[in-house]
C-alpha positions in Angstrom: -73.6 246.6 -121.6 -71.3 243.7 -122.3 -71.1 241.0 -120.1 -68.4 238.4 -120.6 -68.4 234.2 -118.6 -66.1 233.4 -116.8 -65.1 229.9 -117.0 -63.2 228.5 -113.4 -60.4 225.6 -114.5 -60.6 223.1 -112.7 -57.2 221.4 -112.0 -57.6 217.8 -109.6 -54.0 218.5 -108.3 -52.8 215.5 -106.0 -50.3 216.1 -102.7 -47.7 212.3 -103.0 -46.0 211.3 -100.5 -42.9 209.0 -101.9 -41.0 207.6 -100.1 -37.3 205.5 -101.5 -34.8 202.9 -99.5 -32.1 201.4 -101.1 -30.5 198.4 -99.4 -26.9 196.5 -99.9 -25.3 193.3 -99.1 -21.7 194.4 -98.2 -20.7 197.6 -100.0 -19.6 196.7 -102.9 -22.6 194.1 -103.3 -26.7 193.0 -104.3 -28.8 196.0 -103.6 -32.1 196.2 -103.7 -34.4 199.6 -104.3 -37.9 200.0 -102.0 -40.6 202.5 -102.8 -43.2 204.1 -100.6 -46.4 205.7 -102.6 -49.0 207.4 -101.2 -51.4 210.0 -103.0 -55.6 210.5 -103.7 -55.7 207.7 -100.3 -53.9 204.9 -101.7 -50.6 203.2 -101.1 -48.5 202.0 -103.5 -45.3 199.5 -102.7 -42.4 199.1 -104.9 -39.4 196.6 -104.4 -36.9 196.3 -107.3 -33.6 194.5 -107.2 -30.8 196.8 -108.5 -27.4 194.4 -108.5 -24.0 194.6 -107.4 -23.0 197.9 -106.4 -21.5 200.1 -104.1 -24.6 201.9 -101.1 -24.3 205.0 -102.3 -25.2 204.5 -105.9 -28.0 202.4 -104.7 -29.6 205.4 -102.6 -29.3 207.0 -105.6 -30.7 205.2 -107.9 -33.2 203.7 -105.6 -34.6 207.2 -106.0 -34.2 207.6 -109.8 -36.7 204.4 -109.4 -39.0 206.1 -106.9 -39.3 208.9 -109.6 -39.8 207.1 -112.2 -42.5 204.9 -110.7 -44.9 208.1 -110.9 -44.8 209.2 -114.6 -47.2 207.2 -115.7 -49.6 208.6 -112.4 -48.1 211.9 -111.5 -49.3 214.8 -113.4 -45.9 218.2 -113.3 -49.5 220.3 -111.2 -48.7 217.5 -108.6 -47.1 218.4 -105.4 -44.5 215.5 -104.8 -43.3 215.2 -100.7 -40.4 213.2 -101.4 -38.8 211.4 -98.1 -35.7 210.0 -98.0 -32.8 209.1 -95.5 -29.4 208.8 -97.5 -28.4 212.6 -96.0 -25.4 212.3 -100.0 -28.7 212.4 -102.0 -31.3 214.9 -100.5 -27.8 216.9 -100.1 -27.1 215.5 -103.7 -31.1 217.5 -104.4 -30.8 220.5 -102.9 -27.4 221.2 -104.8 -28.0 219.9 -107.9 -24.5 218.0 -107.6 -22.9 214.7 -106.8 -19.2 214.4 -107.3 -18.9 211.8 -107.2 -22.4 210.7 -109.3 -22.8 213.4 -111.2 -24.4 211.7 -113.9 -27.1 210.0 -111.2 -28.1 213.1 -110.1 -28.6 214.2 -113.6 -30.7 211.4 -114.5 -33.2 212.1 -110.7 -32.6 215.8 -111.1 -34.4 215.7 -114.5 -37.1 213.2 -114.0 -37.8 215.3 -110.3 -38.0 218.7 -112.4 -41.0 217.6 -114.8 -43.5 218.5 -111.4 -43.9 222.2 -110.5 -42.8 221.6 -106.5 -40.6 218.8 -105.3 -39.7 219.1 -101.2 -37.1 216.8 -100.7 -37.1 215.7 -96.1 -34.5 213.5 -94.9 -36.1 211.4 -92.5 -34.2 209.4 -90.4 -33.8 205.4 -90.9 -36.1 204.7 -88.4 -39.3 206.2 -89.9 -38.1 205.0 -93.6 -39.1 200.9 -92.7 -41.3 201.1 -94.6 -39.1 201.3 -97.8 -36.2 200.2 -96.6 -38.4 196.8 -95.2 -39.4 196.5 -99.7 -35.6 197.5 -101.1 -34.5 194.0 -99.0 -37.3 192.5 -100.8 -35.9 193.4 -103.3 -32.5 192.1 -102.2 -33.6 187.8 -101.6 
């Protein structure tokens, strides 16, 4: 009789909540990105100056910045719940297309495609205050 042992491979998969927002003074104007990452019981808050651009471009660049921040901490098996208050960005991710921002959506989709599961959810501004306040800090 042959016996075989079955080894269980345990893979630690994190659930990551990723919030992104942009703020722009004027349109176009100085812009900043704010990001909140919640993973494994920890929260990280980041902000980054984006330069002068339109609000729509800033929203795409904030989303790109957010996913770039995951590169050193997340694995492709992790599940990312991505929250953004820009309908344009959320809809563009859903379609993998943005008529006026093709390079930005391509860059963003390349980052998103690194993960097996990314659930993008549009949220109203009032539910994204943490990322919004960080984006404002990046401008000043």
